[in-house]
N, C-alpha and C positions, 0 to 999 in steps of 0.2 A: 466412601473414601477412595477405594481403589478405582472406582469408575471415574471419579473426578481427576485422579492422577493420570489414568489412561486417556481421558479426553484431552487433557493438557498436552500430553506427549503426542497424541495423534494430531492435534491442532498445529503444533510446531512442525511435525513431519509434513503435514499437508501444505503449510505455508512455504516451507523450503522447497518442496517438490513443485509447487505452482510457480514460484519465482525462477527456479532452475529451468523449467520447461519454457517459460516466457523468454528468458535470456537466450536459450538455445534457438528458439524459433526466430527471435530478432536477429541473431547473428546470421542464420541461414538466409533470412529475407534480405538483410543488408548485403550479403555476398551476391545474391541474385540481382538485386537492384543496381549495384555498382558495376556489374559485368555486362550491362546492356550497352550495345554499340552506339545507338542513337543518343545524342546529347539531350534533346528535349525529353525523350522517354526516360533516360537515366535520371534527370532532374525530377521528373514527376515520380519516379520510383523511390528516390531518396526522400522526397517530401512525404509521400505516403508512408514510408517506413518510419519517419519521425512521428507522424500523427498516430499511426497504429501502435507504435511502440510506447508512446506516452499513454495512450488509452489503456493498453494492456497492463503496463506497470502500475498505473494508478488504480486500475480495477483490482489487481492482485493485492495491493496495499489496503484498499477499502474492504475487500472480502476478509483479509486476515485480521484487520482491526475489528470488524463486526463479529467474527468468530471468537476473538479474544474477549470481547465484551460479553458475549453470550455465555461463554464458558466460565469466566471469572465472576460474572454476575454483578458487575459494578455499574450497570446502566441506571439503577434506581438509587444510587447512593447520594446522600446529601452533601452539599459543598461544605468543606470544613470551615469552622469559624476562624476569624482573624485572631492573631495573638493579642493578648490584652493590651500590651504597650503601644500598639500601632493605631489604635482608634483615634487618639488625639492628633496623630501626625497626618491624618487624612484631610484633604481640603473639604470645606463645608459644602453640603449639597445645595443646589439652587432651588 
């Protein structure tokens, strides 16, 4: 029980640390990319910043979600049944 609580707390701390590190890195990269003197290189740097930033943020979200599923153990759970009153309201299957 204590191990589970400790794992949950560590997962939250790890997720927050990863997101903070990615945001700090993206701010630094954006400052560097926008300070380039040449206009074509600046445009390329900003475009690369957008692509890398999107990939990094999506990667952090994916890792955090996978970690939460592993810790909480909800990956094998059955889908809950529909409430009783709504079965008649559904359109017929073809």
